N, C-alpha and C positions, 0 to 999 in steps of 0.2 A: 483604577480597576478596569480591566479590559472588557468586561461584560458580565452577564448573569447567566447562570445555568440552572435549569430545573429538570429533575429526573425522578421518575416513578417506575418501580419495577414490582411485578407481582408474579409469584410462582405457584403453580398448582401441581404439587408433587404427585398426587395420586393419578393425575391425568398425564403427567409428563410435559406440561405446557408452561412456557415462560413468556411473559409479556413485558415490554419495556417502552416507556415513553420518555423522550429526551428533547429538551428545547434549549437553544442558545440565543442570546440577544447580545450583539456586540455594541459597545458603547460609542465608538467613533469610526470614521471612515478609514483612518490610518492603521487600524488594527490588522495584523497578519500573524499567522502562526510562524513558528521557527522554520518549518519546512518551506512555507511560502516565501519567507524572507530570503532564505539562502538560495532558493531556486531563481531569484531575481537579483543577481549580483550587480553592484554599481551604486549609483546615487539613490537617494530616497525617492527621486522622481520615477525610478524604474518600477516602483510599486504603485500602480494606478489605483487611485481611490475607488473609481467606479467598478473595478474588478473585484473588490473586496466584499466579503459577505456581510450582510446586515443582520440576518437572523437565519436560524436553522431549526427545523422541526424533524424529528425522526421517531418512527414507530416500528418496533421489531417484534416478531413473534416466532417462536420455535416450538416444535412438537417432536418429542422423542417417541420412536416406534420400536417394536421388537427387531432383533437382529442388528442392533446398533445403527439403525437408520434414523436420520434426523431430517425433518422438513423445516424450512425457514422462509420467512417473508419479511421484507422491510420496505417501508415507504418513507421517502425523504423529500423534503422541500427546502430549497435554499433561496433566499431573497438577497438581492445585491443593492448597493447604494445607488447604482446607475439607473435612473428613470424607471423604476419598477421592474427591472429584469428579474426573472425567476427561473428556477430549474427544478423539475420534479422527476424523481427516479423511483421506479418500483423494481425490487429484486426478489426473486424467488428461486428456490433450489432444493436439492436433495443431496445428502451426503451419507457415507457409511464407511466402515472400516472392518475388514475381515482378515484375520491372521496377519495383522500389521499392514495390509494393503489398503490404502485409503483412496477413495474416489469421490468425485462430486460433479454434479451437473447443475448449471445455473442459467437463469435467463434474466436479462436486465432490459428495461424499457425506460429511456430517459427523454424528456421533452423540456426544451428551454425556450424562453421568449426574451427578446432584448428589451421590450417595453417602450421603445421609442417609435416615433412616427415614421422614420426613414426605413427601418427594418423591423417591422412588428410581426413578420411571419414567423411562426414557431418552428424550431428545428427539433428533429427527433432522431433517435438512434436506438436500434435493438441489437443486443449482443447475447450470443449463446456461447458458453464456456464449458468445456469438458476437461477435468483435471484428474490425474492419476499419479499416485506416489507409491513406490515399491521399495521395501527395505532390501539392502544388499548385505545382510548380516553374514551370509556364507562366504561372499567374496571380499567384502570390505566392511568389517564391523563398524557400526555407528554411522553408516552412510545410507542415503536414500537417493533413488533415481526418480525423476519426475518428468511428466509430459503434460503439456497444456495445449489444447486446440481451441482457438477463438474465431468466431465468425460474426461479422457485423455488416451493416449496410455500407460502411466505409472501408472495411478491411476484411476481405474474404480469405479464409484459410490461413490465419496467422498461427504458426506453430512454435512452441518453445520446449526445448529439452533442457534438463537441469540435473546437476549432481551436487549434493551437499552432505555434510556430515562433520564428524569430529575425529581427531586422531590422538594418539598417546594414551597412556593408561589413565591419566586423570582428565582426559577430554579437554586439555588446555588449548589444543590447536584446532581451530575450526576453519572450514573452507566452503566455498560455494562457486559453482561454475554454471553458466547458463548461455544458451545460444538460441536466438529467435530469428525466424525467417518469415517475412511478410511480403506478399506479392506486390503490395503497393509501396511500402517504405523500405524494402530491401532487408538486409540482415543486420543484426546487432548482437552483441555479446558482452558478457561481464565475467570477471574473475576476482574474487575477494578472499582474503585470508586474514585470520586474526589469532593472536596468541595472548592468553590470559594467565597471569600469575598472581601471587599474593602481593606483589609490589606494583603491579601496573598492567597495562594492556598495550599491545601493538596491533595495528591493522594496516593492511595494504590492499588497494583495489585498482583494477584496470577495467575500463569499459570502452566500447567503440560502437559507432553507428555510421550511417551514411554521411553525417554532418561533421563528426569530430571523433578524436580518440582522447581519452582522459586517463590520467594516472593520479591517484591520490593516496596519501598516507597519513597516519596519525599515531600519536602515542600519548598515553595518560598514565599517571602514577601517583602514589601517595606514600607518605611516611608515617609509620606508627610511633615514631619518637616525637615528643613535644618540641615545638608546637606542631600540631597536626595540620596537614594541608594537602592539597592536591594540585596537579599540574597537567595541562593538556596542551599539545602542540600538534599542528596538522597543516597540510598544504595540498594544493591540487595543481597539476599541470594539464593544459589542454592544447591539443594540436588539431588544427583544421586543415583539410586537404585543399590544394589550390583549385 
């Protein structure tokens, strides 16, 4: 068993309020989620025990207001196996949608402490994010254009533009394109496409940043004839500039 989870949720329908409390306790140091494991390719030693979470506590609250406006607040605390290291994050924001146009404004304040004697000074970061999503039904049915502006102590004026949607009558073909420009880290971008049918899925993706360019692909399928089963195959190529 990887760990234990406790969750409690309470909704107040007449007030439009939703409260949720969630706690996780991981059973051992070597536990990592699938995304964490795949983001650290190589031997098992690449997954540092001290970097893994020991426990997580999360409290979220949301409030619905007239005109499809939603306010939300979340408080998170992560503790790690390494010498009492902790990270606390507070998120708050407002979001709404009018005539298919969605927007949100959020603020995040995170503080972390290594918990050791050599570097016990806490680190903090504050992030403000503005997002906008506009439907392109008149020009390209089933598609949306997006814009995100992020400002933080370590990255001032990071901007991302995106385009995503579906094609074909049955929406079987999906795509997403994004381009990000950051004053500190340069530019990066990604392009993904996927096709889904009754017999399987195909996907293709390309991404690049200042460190490398990556190309990945995958395919999955299944058979309705006995014996039933499924198959997945995928790969990734990575190219780093000299």
